[in-house]
N, C-alpha and C positions, 0 to 999 in steps of 0.2 A: 258536539256542541251545544248539546245540552246543559243554559243555565241553569243556576241554584233560583234564578233574585226570579222569581216570578215579573212584578211589576216595568223592569229594563226591560223582557223578551213587549211588555204589551206595548209601551213605550218609544221599544224595533216598531216596530212591524206601525204607532200611528206611524209616527219619520213617515218612512217605505210609504205609506199608501202618501200623506200628500206628498209624496218626490214626487212616485208613478201621476199623480193627479193632476202638479201641477207642469214636471212634462207633456202628462196629454197637450193639458193647457195650451203651451206653449206649442207643442204644434199645430192645436188651431188656427191660429190665432196666425203663428205665420205661417199658412196652406190659405188662410182670411185674405192676411193682408199678400199675400199672391196675384186670389187670387182676382179680387181687386184691381193694384199695375196689371196685369194681364190684359182683366178686361177693357181699366181705360185705353191701356201700351195700341189690341186693337183698335179699340171705337176710335179713336184719334188714329188710327194708320188708316182710316178709307174714306178719298176726301168726299164730305160734306155735299153736296148738287145746290 
C-alpha cells in the first residue's frame, strides 16, 4: 500500500481528516437538532396551567 508519491499520501490523509471532521460536525448538529425537537415536543405535551 506504500505509494512512492509522498504529497499524494499527505493530501489523502488531509482529505480523510476533513471527512472525519465533517462527519463529527454532522453528528453533532444532528444530535443537537434531535434534542431541540425532543425538548420542544416534551414542553408542548406538558399542559400549561
